[in-house]
C-alpha positions as a printed Julia matrix, in Angstrom:
300×3 Matrix{Float64}:
  0.0    0.0     0.0
  1.39   3.39   -1.02
  2.23   5.68    1.86
  0.21   8.86    2.35
  3.09  11.2     3.14
  0.75  13.91    4.38
 -0.55  11.76    7.24
  2.9   11.31    8.79
  5.18  13.8     7.12
  8.85  12.91    6.83
  9.42  14.59    3.47
 12.2   16.86    4.74
 15.11  16.39    7.17
 13.06  17.94   10.01
 11.11  14.65   10.17
  8.41  16.33   12.23
  5.77  13.61   11.56
  2.95  16.16   11.29
 -0.41  14.8    10.19
 -0.89  17.44    7.53
 -3.93  15.58    6.21
 -5.67  16.24    9.55
 -4.79  19.94    9.55
 -1.53  19.84   11.47
  1.25  22.0    10.13
  4.85  21.0    10.59
  7.98  23.12   10.45
  7.15  24.14    6.89
  3.89  25.75    8.07
  1.99  23.97    5.31
 -1.05  21.74    5.2
 -1.64  18.89    2.77
 -3.02  20.93   -0.15
 -0.69  22.44   -2.72
 -0.35  26.15   -1.98
  1.34  28.67   -4.26
  1.64  32.45   -4.29
  2.81  33.23   -7.83
  3.27  31.61  -11.24
  4.87  33.9   -13.79
  7.84  34.45  -16.05
 10.91  35.14  -13.92
 14.0   36.86  -15.32
 16.33  36.92  -12.31
 17.72  33.41  -12.41
 21.06  32.41  -13.93
 21.28  33.27  -17.68
 21.01  29.65  -18.78
 17.81  29.29  -16.71
 16.05  32.6   -17.42
 17.29  33.04  -20.99
 15.61  35.79  -23.0
 12.02  34.64  -22.46
 12.13  33.99  -18.73
 11.77  30.96  -16.52
  8.27  29.74  -15.69
  8.57  30.12  -11.92
  5.98  28.75   -9.51
  6.54  29.97   -5.96
  5.16  27.52   -3.42
  4.17  28.69    0.06
  5.96  27.5     3.19
  9.54  26.4     3.75
 11.3   23.66    5.69
 14.41  25.72    6.5
 13.3   29.14    7.76
 16.46  31.25    7.5
 16.38  34.36    9.69
 17.4   36.55    6.72
 14.89  35.13    4.21
 13.89  37.61    1.51
 10.78  35.62    0.59
  9.41  35.54    4.12
  5.91  36.52    2.96
  5.55  33.05    1.47
  8.21  31.06    3.32
  6.36  31.57    6.59
  3.09  30.49    5.05
  1.33  33.84    5.12
  0.68  34.18    1.39
 -0.63  31.76   -1.21
 -3.72  30.02   -2.51
 -4.62  26.35   -2.42
 -4.68  24.64   -5.81
 -5.42  21.14   -7.06
 -3.02  18.79   -8.81
 -4.96  19.3   -12.04
 -4.69  23.08  -11.67
 -0.92  22.86  -11.17
 -0.62  20.85  -14.39
 -2.66  23.53  -16.16
 -0.33  26.22  -14.82
  2.64  24.42  -16.39
  1.01  24.72  -19.81
 -0.06  28.34  -19.23
  3.55  29.26  -18.49
  4.63  27.41  -21.62
  2.17  29.46  -23.67
  3.67  32.65  -22.23
  7.06  31.59  -23.59
  8.69  30.05  -20.52
 11.79  28.12  -21.43
 11.38  25.79  -18.43
  9.14  25.09  -15.45
 10.83  26.35  -12.28
  9.53  24.82   -9.03
 10.57  27.24   -6.26
 10.7   25.91   -2.67
  8.85  22.69   -3.55
 10.28  20.24   -1.01
  7.26  19.94    1.31
  4.86  19.39   -1.62
  6.82  16.79   -3.58
  4.13  14.03   -3.72
  1.4   16.19   -5.31
  3.96  18.01   -7.5
  5.12  14.61   -8.72
  1.56  13.71   -9.69
  1.13  17.02  -11.52
  4.39  16.5   -13.43
  3.39  13.0   -14.48
 -0.02  14.27  -15.61
  1.48  17.17  -17.58
  4.09  14.99  -19.26
  1.37  12.52  -20.27
 -0.43  15.49  -21.84
  2.65  16.44  -23.85
  4.67  18.85  -21.69
  8.29  18.74  -22.87
  9.85  21.76  -21.13
 12.81  21.11  -18.8
 11.76  20.93  -15.14
 13.85  22.89  -12.62
 13.83  21.98   -8.92
 14.81  25.2    -7.12
 15.46  24.57   -3.42
 17.43  25.36   -0.27
 19.48  22.16   -0.47
 17.93  20.91    2.78
 16.47  17.77    1.21
 15.98  14.1     2.03
 17.39  11.71   -0.55
 14.26   9.55   -0.19
 12.13  12.51   -1.27
 14.4   13.45   -4.16
 14.19   9.9    -5.49
 10.44  10.37   -6.03
 11.4   12.86   -8.74
 13.88  10.73  -10.65
 13.13  10.96  -14.36
 10.83  13.94  -13.82
 13.29  16.71  -12.92
 15.89  17.77  -15.49
 17.75  20.53  -13.65
 18.48  20.8    -9.96
 19.13  24.29   -8.59
 19.96  23.89   -4.87
 21.58  26.29   -2.44
 24.64  25.33   -0.44
 24.23  27.85    2.37
 26.55  26.77    5.17
 29.62  24.62    5.68
 29.67  25.22    9.44
 27.12  23.41   11.62
 27.26  26.3    14.09
 26.37  28.85   11.44
 23.58  26.62   10.16
 22.22  26.32   13.7
 22.41  30.06   14.3
 20.71  31.25   11.13
 18.46  28.31   10.17
 18.09  26.14   13.3
 19.51  23.26   11.26
 22.91  22.11   12.55
 22.66  19.07   10.29
 22.41  21.26    7.18
 26.05  20.78    6.04
 25.85  16.98    6.09
 22.33  16.93    4.64
 23.13  19.23    1.71
 26.2   17.2     0.74
 24.12  14.02    0.53
 21.3   15.8    -1.31
 23.62  17.3    -3.92
 25.21  13.89   -4.51
 21.76  12.46   -5.26
 20.91  15.37   -7.54
 24.13  14.85   -9.49
 23.44  11.13   -9.75
 20.07  11.88  -11.32
 21.11  14.58  -13.77
 24.7   13.76  -14.68
 26.75  16.17  -16.76
 25.24  19.5   -17.84
 23.58  19.79  -21.25
 22.49  22.86  -23.22
 20.5   23.6   -26.35
 21.74  25.61  -29.31
 20.91  28.87  -27.5
 22.96  27.9   -24.42
 19.87  27.3   -22.35
 20.37  24.5   -19.86
 18.33  21.4   -20.57
 19.86  19.13  -17.94
 22.32  19.39  -15.09
 23.11  20.77  -11.66
 23.77  24.38  -10.64
 24.72  24.89   -6.99
 24.05  28.35   -5.62
 25.89  29.98   -2.77
 24.75  33.26   -1.23
 27.71  34.98    0.45
 26.81  36.09    3.99
 28.45  38.98    5.85
 31.45  37.83    7.85
 31.31  34.26    6.52
 34.03  34.38    3.85
 35.89  31.36    5.26
 32.68  29.36    5.25
 32.11  30.35    1.61
 35.62  29.24    0.67
 35.09  25.9     2.41
 31.9   25.35    0.41
 33.58  26.06   -2.91
 36.56  23.9    -2.0
 34.34  20.97   -1.07
 32.25  21.23   -4.22
 35.22  21.55   -6.53
 37.1   18.71   -4.85
 34.0   16.54   -5.23
 32.59  17.54   -8.61
 35.17  19.73  -10.34
 33.68  21.33  -13.44
 31.05  18.64  -13.9
 28.56  21.02  -12.27
 27.91  24.76  -12.44
 28.5   27.19   -9.6
 26.5   30.35   -8.91
 28.21  32.69   -6.45
 25.79  35.39   -5.32
 26.44  38.72   -3.62
 22.8   39.82   -3.37
 22.43  39.46    0.4
 20.03  42.2     1.52
 19.6   43.21    5.19
 15.94  43.18    6.14
 13.98  44.42    9.13
 13.73  42.1    12.14
 17.38  41.11   12.41
 18.1   42.95   15.67
 19.39  39.72   17.23
 21.88  39.37   14.38
 23.63  42.74   14.05
 26.41  41.15   12.0
 23.85  40.64    9.22
 22.92  44.31    9.11
 25.06  45.07    6.06
 25.58  44.05    2.48
 28.63  42.21    1.14
 31.54  44.49    0.32
 33.03  44.42   -3.15
 36.37  43.48   -1.57
 34.87  40.38    0.11
 33.14  39.28   -3.04
 36.17  39.82   -5.25
 38.3   37.81   -2.83
 35.88  34.89   -3.09
 35.76  35.09   -6.89
 39.56  35.13   -7.02
 39.56  32.08   -4.75
 37.15  30.29   -7.09
 39.38  31.02  -10.07
 42.43  29.75   -8.19
 40.58  26.52   -7.4
 40.01  26.0   -11.11
 36.28  26.71  -11.29
 35.37  27.44  -14.91
 31.63  26.77  -15.01
 30.47  29.63  -12.86
 28.05  32.54  -12.65
 28.83  35.71  -10.7
 26.81  38.85  -10.03
 27.71  42.41  -10.84
 27.8   45.08   -8.13
 24.61  46.62   -6.84
 22.56  43.43   -6.78
 21.66  43.63   -3.08
 18.16  44.99   -3.53
 14.7   44.0    -2.36
 13.61  44.36   -6.02
 14.81  40.77   -6.48
 11.73  39.73   -4.52
  8.69  39.47   -6.82
  5.21  40.44   -5.64
  3.48  37.4    -4.16
  0.08  38.56   -5.29
 -1.39  35.37   -6.68
 -0.51  36.1   -10.28
 -0.98  33.06  -12.49
 -2.54  30.97   -9.71
């Protein structure tokens, strides 16, 4: 008998066993029904993901990590979003395709994997051929990722912390470093080497993102070193400087600033010295709240 994951939820590493089917909400602050806050063309991803036409991004509500500095807190804390059916999600995939999306970009999907899986199977049976992007925090269970094998073409995880102490402080997840390493290994196993179409749009592969945090340059270097030692240039790296201080961080005064150009340049130089060739970097001035789209129910 197939397990109903929503009755005893162990989809993410929190393993909180919430009976979401009965109305309980676990760490992700989500019930059993798919909930999303926006489905629209998104132009702020890596160039090979957004391309010229935009990525068809669906922003799901709730989050299993809960970083104190989250820019998407309106949805990550479960305050915004509308419930939708599996059939409706499959329809949204096709609506984004009609708008010109070059892929379907599932943003923060971890806690809704079973119904998303059903929607993907349904859409593919109906002829959907766009690449599927799984855009996540990296805090994933391998068992959950394996439900998506053959359905997801591109994994786009974060690698936020190398230090367990930092992960505990900012995300209450001291196991994050070990979990993300295992998750990325599974993602790489599923996708293999990167592939692109004639327009240099990614059709398959793994891009690991790292957001540089104030005062955490050594941690950032450890992350890049680990990834390069493990995967070399078989994956792509996205090194981001867009950290934006937000209100409500009084307990974390060290986060009350952006990343200096000197810090960022030092990390980029380090990446080059390692031998990283397949990388994306950001130009100066990217630390802006304008990177956060309006979660107004568009496309839902």
